[in-house]
C-alpha positions, 0 to 999 in steps of 0.5 A: 499500500502507497503511503501519503508521503509518495509521490503522487502518481497520475491515475490517467490524464487526458493529452494530445499525443501524436500516435505511429503506426510502422508495419512490415509490407508482405509479412506472411509472405516474406516467413513462407519464403524463408527460415522462421528462425532467421526472420524471427531475427530479421524482424526483431533486428528491425523493432530494435532499430526502430524502437532506437529510432523513437526514443532518439525522437522522444517517443516511445514505443509502447507495443510490438505487434509482431510485424509491426510497432504502436509507437506514442509521442508527446507520452509517458512524457511532454513534449510541445513538438510531439507532432513534430518528432513523430513525422521526423521519426517515420522518414527516418524510420523509412531511411533506415529500414532501407539501409538495413536490408542493404546489409541484410541482401550483402550478407545474406542473399536469401533474405527478402529485403522489409518495406514498411508502411507507417501510418500518423495522427494526432489526437485528444486520449485519455490513459492510466499512468501504468499505460495499459490503456489508452484510448482516443482516435489518435491510435485508431486512425493512425492505424487506419492510414497505416494500412492505408499507406503503399510501401515504404510511405508514411501517409499522416492525418490532418490534425498532424498536418496542421501543427507541423505544415511549418517543418514539413511540405506536404502533397494530398493524396486523396481523401479516403473513407476508412473503418469507423470514420464517420467522414473522408480522410486526407491523406497526406504523405510528408516530406523534410524541408529545410526550415533552420529559422527559429520560429518565436514563441507565439506566447510571448508579449502577453504583457503587450499594451491594452489595445480598444480601450482608449475611452475606459482608460480616459474615464478612469484618467477623469476620476483619477484627477477629479481624486487629485482635486479632492473629490474621490469615487467608486468606480465598479468596472464589471463585464464577463470573464475574460473581457480584459476587466484585471488587464483595464486596471492594471494599464491604468495602474501602470500609468500612474507609476510615476506620480506620486501616490499609493496603491493598494490592491487587494482580492477577492477569492473563490471559496473565500466568501465566508473569510470575513474582511479577508481581502483586508486581513490579507492587506493586514498580514503583509502590513505586520509581516508577522500574523500571530501579531493579529491572531495573539491581539499584540496592541503595540507590535500592530501599533508599530506596523501602522507607523512603520508604513506611514499611518498614524492612528488613534489607539482604539483603531487598532484596539477594534480591529484587534478585536474581530482579528483575534483567535477567541474560544470557538465555544461562544459561537454556538450561545451567540443571542443577537437580540440587542444587535451589539454584534451589529454595531460591532461589525459597523466598528470595525468596517469603519476601523478597516476604512479609517486604516484605507485613507488615512494617509490620502490626505498627503497622498493620494491613494487607489484603492482596487479591490479585485473580483467583488463577486466574490467578495463576502460581506464585510468585504462589500460594507468596507468597499462602499465605506470607502465609496462614500468617504471617497467623495471628500478625500483625495481616493479612487476606489476601483472594485470589478466584477462579473455582476452589478451591484447597487451602488448608489455611490458607485458609477460603472464602467462595463466593458463590452467585447473589442470592436472589429478594428481593436481586434485587426489590432490586437491579432496585429500586435501579435503576428508581429508581421501581417498575418493572413487576410481575413484572418483579424475578422475570423478571428473576432467572429469566434470570439465575439469582441472577447479580448482573451479569448482574441489573445488566445485564438491569434497565438494558435494561429501564430503557432500553426503558420496557416498558408493558405486564406481559406475559411475552410482552413482555419475552421479544421485548424481549430477542429483538428486542434480539439479546440472550440472555446476559450479553455481549449486554447489555455489548454494548448497553451499549457501544453506548450509548456513541457514538463512545466504543465505538471506544476501547473497541474498540481498549482491548480489544485491547490486554488488560483495563487499557490506557494512554491513550498506547497507546491513543492510539497505537492510535486514529492520528488521533485527537487526544488531547482527543478520547481523552479524551472517549471515555474520560470518556464509559467512566468514567460508563458504568461500563464502565471504572474507574482502575487500581487496580494501574496510576497513570495506567492504566485497565481495564475493570471487568469482564472480560466488558465487556472479551471485549464490547468484543473480540467485537465487532470482526470477526477481521481488524480484532482481526489488524489491531489486534494488528499495530499494538501488535506491530509497536510492541513488535518496533521499541522497545529495550525493550518497553512491555509483558511478553514474555508479553503482547507474545507473545501481541499478536504471536501474534494479530498472526499473527507468529509469529517475533515471537511465538517470540522473545518467549515465549522471552524471557518464558521465559528470564527465568522460568527463570532466577528458578528459576519452572519452571512459569512458563516452562513456560508461555510455553514452550507458546506458543512452540512454537505459534508455532514450529510455525505457521511455514514449514518454509521461515522462515529462523529457524525451525531456530534458533527450534526449537532455542531452544525445545527448550534451554529446555524441556530445561533446564525439563521436567528441572526439574518431571519430573527429569533422567531422566524420559521428557519430558526424553530426549524433547525432547533427542533431538529438538533432536539429530535437528534440531542434526546436520543443521546446520554446526558454527556451530549446533551450536556455538551450541546445544552445551547441547542436545548437553550435556542429550542426553548428560545426560538418557541413559537409562544410562551404555551410551547416555551413554557412547556418546552422549559418544563421538559427542559429542567426535566431533561436536566435535573439527573446531570453531573454540570451544575452550571447546565442545571442552572442555565436550565432553570433560567430558562424555566423562571424566565418562562414561567413569570411571563405564563403567571407560574409564580411559584413555579417562577420562585421556586426555579430561582431558589433552586436555580441560583442555589447552583451560582458560581461567581467564575463561571459565570463570567464565562456564561453571561456571554452564553445564556441571554446576554446576561448574568442569571443570577442578576435574571433570577433576583429581578424575576423574582422581585416582579414574581413578588409583588404580584403576589403581593409580598412587596417587602421580599420584592423589594429586596430582590431588586436590591441585590438584583440592582447590586450584583449587577453592578459587583459584574461590571457587565454592561448587559447585565447592569441594563438587565438589571436596569430594566427590572427595575425600572418596570417595577417602579412602573407597575407601582407608578413611581414615575420619577423612579421609571424616569432616572433609571430609564435615563440610567439605562440609556446612557449605558445602552448607547454607550455600548450599542444596545439597541433593543435597550435603547428601544426601552429606555426611550418608551419607558422614559417617554411614557413617565414624561407624559404621565407626569406632564402634558407636554408632547414630548413624551408622546414622541420619545415613547413613539421613537421608543417604540418604533425602534422595538417594532423595528427591531422585532425583540419585545419580550413584553408585549403585554405590559409595553401595549398597556404603556402605549394605552396609556399613551394615548388615553392621556392624550385624548384618545381613548377610542384608539387606546382601547382598541390596543388594550384589546389587540394585547388582551387577543394575543396575551391570551393566544401567545399564553403571556398573561402575568399582565392580562388581568391588568389589561382587562383593567385598563380595557374597563377604564376606557370603556368608563371613558367612552360612556359604555354599559357598565355592563361590560365594563363590570365583565371587563374587571371580573374577568381580570380578578379570575386572572389574578386569583388563577395566578395568585397574584394577591396583588392585581387581584385587589386592584380589579377588587378595588377598579370593580368597588367603585363602580356605581352599583346597577 
C-alpha cells in the first residue's frame, strides 16, 4: 500500500499525443519464403532499430505487434513538438529500414528486403499512468492510415499536418473513407523541408499594451484627476470573464507609476466568501509581516507596524481591529444571542476602523484602492467598499472594483466593458503576429471570439503557432477542429500543453487554488527537486500562464482564473482527488493550518474526507459568527451540511458533527431571519430530535441546542412546555452550570405565563447552583446577561404580583447591587430594566424616568439597540404621565418604532398597556381601547398572561371613558379578578377589586 509520503502519480490523464503505427509489408509471404529462425532474428532487429529511432526523437514504443509496432509521442513524457518528432521519426524509420535491407542483402542473399507502411495521427487521448490503457481516436486513426499507405511510405492525418506544416512539405494524395470514421479522411504524404530559422514563441508578449480601451482608460484618468482635487469616487468595472477587467485596471495603475501616490490591491477569492474581510486581513498580514500579531492581539506590535507604514491612528482603531482579528474560543459562537444587536454595532465599528486605516494617509498622499473579483467578496468586504465609496467623495481617493456582476451602489459609477471592436481585434492580432496576418484571419478571429480580448489573444497565438499557409476559411476552421479547439478553455489548455514538463507543475498548482506558494507546490511534487520546480515556475511565467502575486509576498497566481480552470480540468477526477487528499492530510496534520479554514474545508471535501471538511467548515463558521459575520458563516455552514450529509450514518463522529452544525445554524438563522423565524425554529427542532436520544454527557455538551429550542418557541405556552421538559431532562446531569441554565429558562418563561410559584421555585433551585466564576463565561452564552441578576429580577416581579412587597424590594435591591458588581453591560441594563418595570407597576414615575435615563446612557455606550428602545419608551411614558407636554409622547413613539423595527418585544402585554395609557393621556381613548383589546387577544393566544388582569382593568377604565355599558365594564373587571386569582397574583386581584368596588351599583 502506498503511503501518503510517496510521490503522487496520476492514475491517468487527458492529453494530446501523436500516435505512430508501422507495419512490415508482406510479412506472411516473407515468413513462408524463409527459415522461421532467420525471419524472427530479422524482425527483432527491425524492432530494435525502430525503437532506437523512436527514442531518438522523444517517442515511446508502446507495443510490438508481431510484424509491426505502436508508438506514441508526447507520452509518457510531455513534449510541445510531439507531432513534429513523430513525422521526423517516421521518415527516418523508412531510411533505416532501407539501409538495413542493403546490409542484409550483402551478407545473406537468401533474405528478402523489408518494406514498411507507416501511419501518423494526433489527437486527444485518455491514458492510465501504467500505460496499459490508452483510449482515443489518434491510435485508431494512425492504424487505419498505416493500412492505407503504399509500401515504403508514410501517411499523416490532418491533425498532425496542421501542427507541422511549417516544418514539412505535404502533398495531398486523396481522401478515403476509413472504417469507423463518419467523414472522409485526407491522406497526406510528408517530405523533409529545410527550415533552419527558429520560430518565435507564439506566447511571448502577453504584457503587450492594451487594445481598444481608450475610452475606459480616459474615464479612469478623469476620475483620478478629480480625486487629486479632493473629490474621489468609487468605480465599478463590470464585465464577463476574459473581457479584460483586470487588464484595464492594471494598465491604468501602471500609467500612474511615475506619480506620487499609494496603490493598494485587494484580491477577493473564490471559496473565501466565508472569510469576513479576507482581502483586508490579508493586507494587514502583509503590513505586520507576522500574522501572529493579529491573532494574538498584540496591540504594541500592531501600532508600530501602522506607524512604520505612515499611518498615524488613534489607539481605539487598533483595538477594534485586533478585537476582530484575534483568536477567540469557538465555544462562544454556539450560544450567541443577537437580539440586542451589539454584534452588528461591533461589525459597523470594524468596518469604520478598516476604512480609517485605508484612508488615513490620503490627505497627504493620493490613494488608489483596487478590489479585484468582487463577485467573490464576502459581505463585510462589500460593506467596506461601500464605506470607502461614501468617504471618497471628500478625499483624494479612487476606489475601483472589478466584478462579473452588477451591484446596486448608490455611490458608485459603472464602467461596463463591451467586447472589442473589429478595429481593436485587428490591432491585437497584428501585435501578436509581428507581421501582416493572412487576409481575413483577423475578421475570422473576431467572429470566433465575439470581441472577448483574452479569447482573441489566445486564438491569434494559436494560429501564429501553426502558420496557416492559405487564406481559406475552411482551412482556419480545420485548424480549430483538428486542434480540438471549440472554446477559450481549449486554447488555454493548448497553451499549457506548450509548456512541456512545466504543465504538471501548473496542474498541481491549480488544485491548490488560483494563488499558491512554492513551498506547498514543492511538497506536492514529491521527488521533484526545488531547482526543477523553480525552472518550471520560470517556464510558466515566461509563457504567461502565471504571474507573481500582487497580494502575497513570495507567492504566485494564475494570470487568469480561466487558466487555473483549464489546468484543473485537464486532470482526471481521480487524480484531482489524490492531490486534494495530499493537501488535506497536510492541513489536518498542521497545528495551525497554513490555508484559511474555508479553503481547507473545500480541499478536504474534494478529497472525499468529509469528516475533516465538516470540522474545517465549522471552524470557519465559528470564526465568522464571533466576528458578527453571519452571512459569511452561512456559506461555511452550507458546505458543512453537505459534508455531514455525505458521511455514513455509522460514522462515529456523525452525531457530534451534526449537533455542532445545528448549534451554529440556529445562531445564524436567528441573526439573519429573526429569533422567531421559521428557519430558526426548524433548525432547533431537528437538533432536539437528535439530541434527546443521546446520553446525558452529550446533552450537557450541547445544551445550547436546548436553550435555542426553548428560546425560539412560537409563543409563551409552547415555551413554558419546553421549559418544563428542559428542567426535567437536566435534573440528573452532574454539571451544575447546565442545571442552573435549565432553571434560568424555567423562571424566565414561568413569570410570563403567570406561574409565579414555579418561577420562584426555579429561581431558588437555580441560584443555589450559581458559581460567580462560571458566570463570567456563561453570561455571554445565555441571554447576554448574568443568571443571578436575571433570577433576582424575575423574583422581584413575581413577589410584587403575589403581594409580597418586602420580598420584592429586597430582591430588586440585590439584583441592582449584583449587576453593578459584575461590571457587565448586558447584566447592568438587564437589572435596570427589572427595576424600571417594577417602578412602572407601582406608578413611581420619577423613579422610572431616572432608571430609564441611566439605562439609555449605558445602552448607547455599548450599542445595545433593544435596550435603547425600551429606555426611551419608559422615559417617554413617565414624562407624559407627569406632564401634559407632547415631548413624552414623541419619545415613547421613537422607542416603540425602534422596538418594532428590531422585533425584540418580549413584554408585549405591559408595553401595550403603556401605549394605551399614552393614547388615553392625549385624549385618544378609542385608539387606546383598540390597543388594549389587541394586547388581550395576543396575550391569551400566546400564553403571556402575567399582565392580562391589568389589561382587563385598563380596558374597563377606557370603556368608562367612552361611556360604554356598565355591564361590559363589570365583565372586564370580573375577568381580571378571575385571572389574578388563578395566578395567585393577589396584588393584581386587589387592584381589580378596588376598581370593581368603585363602580356604581347597578
